[in-house]
MISEDO-749238 format. One record per residue (C-alpha): residue in three letters; residue number from 1; x, y, z. Coordinates in Angstrom, 2 decimals. Example, Ala and Ser with C-alpha at 12.3 -4.5 7.8 and 13.67 -1.06 7.14 Angstrom:
<rec res="ALA" n="1" px="12.30" py="-4.50" pz="7.80"/>
<rec res="SER" n="2" px="13.67" py="-1.06" pz="7.14"/>
This chain:
<rec res="MET" n="1" px="-6.52" py="32.62" pz="-38.61"/>
<rec res="LYS" n="2" px="-8.33" py="35.88" pz="-38.12"/>
<rec res="LEU" n="3" px="-10.72" py="38.26" pz="-39.88"/>
<rec res="LYS" n="4" px="-8.73" py="41.00" pz="-41.62"/>
<rec res="GLU" n="5" px="-8.71" py="44.35" pz="-39.86"/>
<rec res="GLU" n="6" px="-10.13" py="46.20" pz="-42.89"/>
<rec res="VAL" n="7" px="-13.17" py="43.92" pz="-43.11"/>
<rec res="ILE" n="8" px="-16.11" py="45.49" pz="-41.31"/>
<rec res="THR" n="9" px="-18.96" py="43.52" pz="-39.75"/>
<rec res="TYR" n="10" px="-22.40" py="45.09" pz="-39.71"/>
<rec res="LYS" n="11" px="-25.68" py="43.86" pz="-38.26"/>
<rec res="ASN" n="12" px="-29.13" py="45.36" pz="-38.75"/>
<rec res="GLU" n="13" px="-32.71" py="44.20" pz="-39.21"/>
<rec res="ASP" n="14" px="-31.75" py="42.75" pz="-42.62"/>
<rec res="GLY" n="15" px="-29.10" py="40.48" pz="-41.14"/>
<rec res="PHE" n="16" px="-25.36" py="40.25" pz="-40.64"/>
<rec res="MET" n="17" px="-22.93" py="41.44" pz="-43.30"/>
<rec res="LEU" n="18" px="-19.24" py="41.64" pz="-44.07"/>
<rec res="ILE" n="19" px="-18.16" py="44.79" pz="-45.84"/>
<rec res="GLY" n="20" px="-14.81" py="44.84" pz="-47.58"/>
<rec res="GLY" n="21" px="-13.10" py="47.64" pz="-49.39"/>
<rec res="GLY" n="22" px="-9.48" py="47.44" pz="-48.47"/>
<rec res="ARG" n="23" px="-6.53" py="46.78" pz="-50.71"/>
<rec res="GLU" n="24" px="-5.85" py="43.48" pz="-48.97"/>
<rec res="SER" n="25" px="-9.42" py="42.16" pz="-48.90"/>
<rec res="PHE" n="26" px="-12.46" py="41.81" pz="-51.12"/>
<rec res="ASN" n="27" px="-14.43" py="44.79" pz="-52.35"/>
<rec res="GLY" n="28" px="-18.15" py="44.49" pz="-51.66"/>
<rec res="ILE" n="29" px="-20.75" py="43.18" pz="-49.25"/>
<rec res="ILE" n="30" px="-21.40" py="39.58" pz="-48.19"/>
<rec res="LYS" n="31" px="-24.64" py="38.79" pz="-46.36"/>
<rec res="LEU" n="32" px="-24.33" py="35.88" pz="-43.92"/>
<rec res="ASN" n="33" px="-26.76" py="33.52" pz="-42.24"/>
<rec res="LYS" n="34" px="-26.69" py="32.80" pz="-38.48"/>
<rec res="THR" n="35" px="-23.94" py="30.17" pz="-38.68"/>
<rec res="GLY" n="36" px="-21.88" py="32.46" pz="-40.93"/>
<rec res="GLU" n="37" px="-22.33" py="35.20" pz="-38.37"/>
<rec res="PHE" n="38" px="-21.17" py="32.84" pz="-35.61"/>
<rec res="LEU" n="39" px="-18.10" py="31.85" pz="-37.63"/>
<rec res="VAL" n="40" px="-17.14" py="35.45" pz="-38.38"/>
<rec res="THR" n="41" px="-17.62" py="36.36" pz="-34.72"/>
<rec res="CYS" n="42" px="-15.17" py="33.57" pz="-33.84"/>
<rec res="LEU" n="43" px="-12.73" py="34.97" pz="-36.41"/>
<rec res="LYS" n="44" px="-12.62" py="38.43" pz="-34.84"/>
<rec res="GLU" n="45" px="-9.82" py="37.06" pz="-32.63"/>
<rec res="GLU" n="46" px="-6.90" py="34.85" pz="-33.66"/>
<rec res="ILE" n="47" px="-8.25" py="31.28" pz="-33.56"/>
<rec res="THR" n="48" px="-7.45" py="27.79" pz="-34.86"/>
<rec res="LEU" n="49" px="-9.74" py="25.48" pz="-36.79"/>
<rec res="GLU" n="50" px="-9.89" py="23.15" pz="-33.79"/>
<rec res="GLU" n="51" px="-10.99" py="26.00" pz="-31.52"/>
<rec res="ILE" n="52" px="-13.68" py="27.05" pz="-34.01"/>
<rec res="LEU" n="53" px="-15.01" py="23.50" pz="-34.23"/>
<rec res="LYS" n="54" px="-15.17" py="23.26" pz="-30.43"/>
<rec res="LYS" n="55" px="-17.14" py="26.54" pz="-30.27"/>
<rec res="PHE" n="56" px="-19.59" py="25.22" pz="-32.90"/>
<rec res="GLU" n="57" px="-20.00" py="21.97" pz="-30.94"/>
<rec res="ILE" n="58" px="-20.93" py="23.94" pz="-27.82"/>
<rec res="GLU" n="59" px="-23.12" py="26.56" pz="-29.53"/>
<rec res="TYR" n="60" px="-25.07" py="24.21" pz="-31.80"/>
<rec res="SER" n="61" px="-24.88" py="20.90" pz="-29.86"/>
<rec res="VAL" n="62" px="-23.33" py="19.06" pz="-32.81"/>
<rec res="SER" n="63" px="-20.33" py="16.79" pz="-33.11"/>
<rec res="GLU" n="64" px="-17.17" py="17.81" pz="-34.91"/>
<rec res="ASP" n="65" px="-17.92" py="15.18" pz="-37.57"/>
<rec res="GLU" n="66" px="-21.29" py="16.79" pz="-38.30"/>
<rec res="ILE" n="67" px="-19.98" py="20.33" pz="-38.73"/>
<rec res="LYS" n="68" px="-16.33" py="20.07" pz="-39.82"/>
<rec res="GLU" n="69" px="-16.90" py="19.89" pz="-43.58"/>
<rec res="ASP" n="70" px="-19.27" py="22.87" pz="-43.58"/>
<rec res="VAL" n="71" px="-16.98" py="24.98" pz="-41.39"/>
<rec res="ILE" n="72" px="-13.96" py="24.24" pz="-43.59"/>
<rec res="SER" n="73" px="-16.01" py="25.10" pz="-46.68"/>
<rec res="ALA" n="74" px="-17.07" py="28.45" pz="-45.17"/>
<rec res="ILE" n="75" px="-13.48" py="29.22" pz="-44.12"/>
<rec res="ASN" n="76" px="-12.27" py="28.42" pz="-47.63"/>
<rec res="GLN" n="77" px="-14.85" py="30.82" pz="-49.09"/>
<rec res="LEU" n="78" px="-13.62" py="33.55" pz="-46.74"/>
<rec res="LYS" n="79" px="-10.03" py="32.79" pz="-47.81"/>
<rec res="GLU" n="80" px="-11.02" py="33.02" pz="-51.50"/>
<rec res="VAL" n="81" px="-12.38" py="36.55" pz="-51.04"/>
<rec res="ARG" n="82" px="-9.39" py="37.46" pz="-48.87"/>
<rec res="ALA" n="83" px="-11.53" py="38.26" pz="-45.82"/>
<rec res="ILE" n="84" px="-9.28" py="36.39" pz="-43.38"/>
<rec res="ASP" n="85" px="-5.59" py="36.11" pz="-42.61"/>
<rec res="TYR" n="86" px="-4.37" py="32.55" pz="-42.13"/>
């Protein structure tokens, strides 16, 4: 899976945002927290769920069991707004 090319990431003093306006993605702005930012950063390159979970384990010192449900939920939300290709 990977973040769609037409989805723009933007970071400023207000936080990290996804901006969509393409025909194949959502139209609008989504503000993300730090873990959302980390997930989207992972999705800038083609990556599997297993690879994402491993990166979260390393970055946040958590086990896959602790983070898997939340990561899958966030990925599903990104799928719903058509922000990622999978």
